[in-house]
C-alpha positions in Angstrom: -10.2 -0.1 -29.5 -13.7 1.4 -29.1 -16.8 -0.3 -30.2 -18.4 0.8 -33.5 -21.2 3.3 -33.2 -23.5 0.8 -35.2 -22.7 -2.8 -34.7 -22.4 -4.7 -38.0 -24.6 -7.5 -36.6 -28.1 -6.1 -36.8 -29.2 -8.6 -34.1 -27.1 -6.7 -31.6 -27.0 -3.2 -33.0 -28.6 -0.1 -31.6 -29.8 2.8 -33.8 -28.2 6.2 -34.1 -28.3 8.3 -31.0 -31.2 10.8 -30.9 -28.8 13.7 -30.8 -28.0 13.0 -34.5 -31.5 14.0 -35.3 -31.7 17.1 -33.1 -28.3 18.8 -32.7 -26.9 21.4 -35.1 -23.4 20.0 -34.6 -24.3 16.6 -36.1 -26.4 18.3 -38.9 -23.3 20.3 -40.0 -20.9 17.3 -39.7 -23.1 15.3 -42.2 -23.4 18.1 -44.8 -20.4 16.7 -46.7 -22.4 13.6 -47.7 -24.3 15.7 -50.3 -21.1 16.6 -52.3 -21.4 13.2 -54.1 -23.7 12.3 -56.9 -27.1 14.0 -56.9 -30.0 13.7 -59.3 -30.2 16.7 -61.7 -32.9 16.0 -64.2 -34.6 13.5 -66.5 -33.9 14.2 -70.2 -37.6 14.8 -70.8 -37.4 18.0 -68.6 -35.6 19.8 -71.4 -38.6 19.7 -73.6 -38.0 22.3 -76.4 -35.3 24.0 -74.3 -31.6 23.4 -74.2 -30.7 25.3 -71.0 -32.0 24.0 -67.7 -31.1 25.5 -64.3 -31.2 22.9 -61.5 -32.7 24.8 -58.6 -32.9 22.0 -56.1 -29.2 21.3 -56.5 -28.4 24.6 -55.0 -30.8 24.0 -52.1 -29.0 20.7 -51.4 -25.3 21.7 -52.0 -25.2 25.5 -52.1 -23.9 25.3 -55.6 -25.9 26.8 -58.5 -25.6 24.7 -61.7 -27.1 24.6 -65.1 -27.5 21.7 -67.6 -26.8 22.7 -71.2 -27.8 20.5 -74.1 -25.5 21.0 -77.0 -23.8 18.3 -79.1 -23.6 16.6 -75.7 -25.3 17.5 -72.5 -23.0 19.1 -69.9 -23.2 20.7 -66.5 -21.7 24.1 -65.8 -21.6 26.6 -62.9 -24.6 28.9 -63.1 -22.6 31.7 -61.6 -21.2 34.5 -63.9 -17.5 34.8 -63.6 -17.7 38.6 -63.6 -19.7 39.4 -60.4 -21.4 36.2 -59.4 -24.9 36.8 -60.9 -26.9 33.8 -62.0 -26.3 33.1 -65.8 -29.6 31.2 -66.5 -32.7 32.2 -64.5 -35.1 29.8 -66.1 -35.3 27.0 -68.6 -35.0 28.4 -72.2 -33.8 27.7 -75.7 -30.7 29.7 -76.4 -27.6 29.8 -78.7 -25.6 31.6 -76.0 -25.8 32.2 -72.3 -25.9 35.9 -71.3 -25.7 37.3 -67.8 -28.5 39.9 -67.2 -26.4 42.0 -64.8 -23.6 43.3 -67.1 -24.1 41.4 -70.3 -21.2 38.9 -70.1 -21.9 36.2 -72.7 -20.8 32.5 -72.8 -20.8 29.9 -75.5 -22.8 26.7 -74.9 -19.5 24.9 -74.1 -19.1 27.3 -71.1 -16.3 29.4 -72.6 -16.4 33.2 -72.5 -17.8 34.7 -75.7 -18.0 38.4 -75.1 -17.8 41.0 -72.3 -18.8 44.6 -72.8 -16.5 47.5 -71.7 -13.5 45.3 -71.1 -11.4 46.4 -74.0 -8.8 48.1 -71.8 -8.6 45.2 -69.3 -5.1 43.7 -69.1 -4.6 39.9 -69.2 -8.2 39.3 -70.1 -9.7 36.9 -70.7 -8.2 33.9 -69.0 -9.4 30.3 -68.3 -10.9 31.6 -65.0 -13.4 33.7 -67.0 -15.0 30.5 -68.4 -17.8 28.8 -66.6 -16.6 26.0 -64.3 -17.6 22.5 -65.4 -19.0 19.8 -63.2 -19.1 16.1 -63.7 -22.2 14.8 -65.4 -23.4 11.2 -65.9 -26.5 9.6 -67.3 -28.4 6.5 -66.4 -31.7 5.5 -67.9 -32.4 9.0 -69.2 -31.5 10.6 -65.8 -28.7 13.0 -65.4 -26.6 13.1 -62.2 -23.9 15.6 -61.2 -21.4 15.9 -58.3 -19.1 18.4 -56.6 -16.3 15.9 -56.0 -14.8 12.8 -57.6 -17.2 10.4 -55.8 -17.4 6.7 -56.2 -19.4 5.4 -59.1 -23.2 5.2 -58.7 -24.1 1.5 -58.1 -26.0 1.0 -61.3 -24.5 -2.5 -61.8 -26.2 -3.6 -58.6 -29.7 -2.9 -60.0 -29.3 -3.0 -63.8 -30.6 -6.6 -64.0 -33.7 -5.6 -62.0 -34.5 -2.2 -63.5 -32.8 -2.2 -67.0 -36.0 -3.4 -68.7 -38.0 -0.4 -67.8 -37.0 1.9 -70.7 -37.0 4.9 -68.4 -35.3 6.9 -71.1 -38.7 7.1 -72.8 -40.6 8.4 -69.7 -42.1 11.9 -69.8 -42.0 14.4 -67.1 -45.5 15.3 -65.8 -45.3 18.6 -63.9 -48.8 17.9 -62.4 -47.2 15.2 -60.2 -44.5 17.5 -58.8 -44.7 18.4 -55.1 -42.7 20.4 -52.6 -43.4 19.3 -49.1 -41.9 21.0 -46.0 -41.6 18.5 -43.1 -40.8 19.4 -39.5 -38.2 16.6 -39.1 -34.6 15.8 -39.7 -33.8 14.6 -43.2 -32.4 11.3 -41.9 -35.8 10.4 -40.3 -37.4 10.7 -43.7 -34.7 8.3 -45.1 -35.1 5.9 -42.1 -38.8 5.7 -42.8 -38.4 5.1 -46.5 -36.0 2.3 -45.9 -38.4 -0.1 -44.2 -41.8 -1.6 -45.0 -42.2 -2.5 -41.3 -44.5 0.4 -40.7 -46.8 -0.2 -43.7 -49.6 -2.1 -41.8 -49.7 0.5 -39.1 -49.3 3.8 -41.0 -50.5 3.0 -44.5 -53.8 1.0 -44.4 -54.5 1.7 -48.1 -51.0 0.8 -49.3 -51.2 -2.4 -47.1 -54.2 -3.5 -49.2 -52.1 -3.1 -52.4 -48.9 -4.8 -51.3 -48.2 -8.2 -49.9 -46.6 -7.4 -46.6 -45.4 -10.9 -46.0 -43.5 -10.9 -49.3 -41.9 -7.5 -49.0 -38.2 -7.8 -49.5 -35.1 -5.6 -48.9 -31.7 -5.9 -50.5 -28.8 -3.7 -49.4 -25.7 -3.1 -51.4 -22.8 -0.6 -51.5 -24.3 2.8 -52.0 -28.0 1.9 -51.8 -31.0 -0.2 -50.9 -33.6 -1.9 -53.2 -37.0 -2.7 -51.7 -39.3 -5.0 -53.7 -43.1 -4.7 -53.1 -45.2 -7.6 -54.4 -48.8 -7.0 -55.5 -51.8 -8.6 -53.9 -53.5 -11.1 -56.1 -55.3 -9.5 -59.1 -53.6 -6.0 -58.6 -51.6 -4.2 -61.2 -48.0 -5.5 -61.6 -45.0 -5.3 -63.9 -44.9 -7.3 -67.1 -41.4 -8.8 -66.5 -39.2 -10.2 -69.3 -38.7 -14.0 -69.2 -35.0 -13.6 -68.2 -35.7 -11.1 -65.4 -34.5 -12.2 -61.9 -38.1 -11.8 -60.6 -39.8 -13.5 -63.6 -43.0 -15.1 -62.5 -43.4 -12.9 -59.5 -46.2 -10.3 -59.1 -44.1 -7.2 -58.6 -46.0 -4.0 -57.8 -43.1 -1.7 -57.2 -39.3 -1.4 -57.0 -38.2 1.2 -54.4 -34.6 2.2 -55.0 -32.7 4.4 -52.5 -29.3 5.8 -53.4 -27.1 7.3 -50.7 -27.8 9.8 -49.2 -31.1 11.3 -50.3 -32.4 10.0 -53.6 -35.5 7.7 -53.9 -36.6 6.2 -57.2 -40.1 4.6 -56.9 -40.7 2.5 -60.1 -44.3 1.5 -60.8 -45.9 0.0 -63.8 -47.1 3.5 -64.7 -43.6 5.1 -64.5 -41.3 6.7 -61.9 -42.0 8.8 -58.8 -38.8 10.4 -57.6 -38.2 11.8 -54.1 -35.4 14.2 -53.5 -34.7 14.9 -49.8 -33.4 18.4 -49.1 -31.9 19.1 -45.6 -32.9 22.5 -44.2 -32.0 22.3 -40.5 -31.7 19.7 -37.8 -35.4 19.6 -37.5 -36.6 20.7 -40.9 -36.6 19.0 -44.3 -38.0 19.6 -47.8 -39.0 16.6 -49.9 -39.4 17.3 -53.7 -41.4 14.9 -55.8 -41.1 14.5 -59.5 -43.2 12.3 -61.7 -42.1 10.7 -65.0 -44.9 8.8 -66.8 -44.7 5.7 -69.1 -48.3 4.6 -69.1 -50.8 7.1 -67.6 -53.7 4.6 -67.8 -52.0 2.6 -65.0 -51.5 5.5 -62.7 -54.8 5.1 -60.9 -54.2 1.5 -60.0 -52.2 -0.4 -57.4 -49.5 0.8 -55.0 -48.5 3.6 -57.4 -51.9 5.3 -57.2 -51.6 6.2 -53.5 -48.7 8.6 -53.5 -50.3 11.7 -52.0 -52.1 9.7 -49.3 -48.9 7.8 -48.4 -46.9 11.0 -48.3 -49.3 12.6 -45.9 -49.3 9.6 -43.6 -45.5 9.4 -43.7 -45.2 13.1 -42.9 -47.6 12.7 -39.9 -45.6 9.9 -38.4 -42.1 11.4 -39.1 -43.0 14.7 -37.5 -44.2 12.9 -34.3 -41.0 10.8 -34.3 -38.9 13.9 -34.5 -40.6 15.2 -31.4 -39.8 11.9 -29.7 -36.2 12.3 -30.5 -36.1 15.4 -28.3 -37.4 13.5 -25.3 -35.0 13.0 -22.3 -36.4 9.5 -22.0 -35.2 8.3 -25.4 -31.8 7.9 -26.8 -31.4 4.8 -29.0 -33.5 1.9 -30.1 -33.0 -1.5 -31.6 -33.5 -2.8 -35.2 -35.8 -5.5 -36.4 -33.5 -8.1 -37.9 -36.1 -9.1 -40.4 -37.6 -5.8 -41.4 -35.1 -3.0 -40.8 -32.0 -4.1 -42.8 -32.2 -1.0 -44.9 -32.2 1.4 -42.0 -29.3 -0.5 -40.4 -27.4 -0.3 -43.7 -28.0 3.5 -43.9 -26.9 4.1 -40.3 -23.7 2.0 -40.8 -22.9 4.2 -43.8 -23.3 7.4 -41.8 -21.4 6.0 -38.9 -18.5 5.1 -41.1 -18.3 8.6 -42.5 -18.5 10.1 -39.0 -15.8 7.8 -37.7 -13.5 8.8 -40.6 -13.8 12.5 -39.7 -12.8 11.9 -36.0 
């Protein structure tokens, strides 16, 4: 029996081979991981609209979808069943969905309503003329959809930590949205996110806001939670008395959900990172901001987002270049600081092994 690619004992394990970050073969093999649950939108993004195309979902999965808020919110294919045109081109308030190519109209439940010039068509319409529906689930005001029947998202693992936040009441702030192209593999961005080991060396400003010695990482099936504690006197969460971290000065909760979603909770609200794979050496990272208390946004760890992102991008792009070196293949993990990276690599290796 061959040895596992990533040893379960972090003290002995070696990291993923560099080829995983550079070769098209590995990039394609891992595309299937994005068919599971993906963030679609926070409920505040509807605003006065009830139709919301999810553009980033197509960039990640190749599937165009639209959220429709009716009696309940549902997710449908955004592809017209006549000739493949997009049904909804922008967020809007509508009583029906009408394709702008040939005028086919759908009800808000996805069923075909009307099609011009089809009076003579035989055996029309059928169920295949309705918009296909996709699974949709909600957690803390956030909608998630999936292409397949994936395992449940691990909310039970973090509910006791994050349930007090009342994220349902957050408001989307478009001024905080960013779209960063990064010349690096998407997995390198995740690797970097999953450890605080680099903070003193890459993020001097953030290192002044977080207590590096108290930084904690907790891995669980489907994700990783990192807990950043505030330096004395800095902004922190007002935790309930029965909270697991009651009495602690918590500056941030950093939640990663496999494979590419990052929820950064601060006292001011939520900064969300969505990682979009482009090629073996290119990635887009989309940022979305959802505000609870704007007055706190200029304080503490949550006030440094653009600075931290620029620093992360700088180091990740240099690491990507290092992955192409003939002198480098695999490294080792810090047992005390890189548990999250090790957990992520184990998840990827398991999927890879199952495909062999």
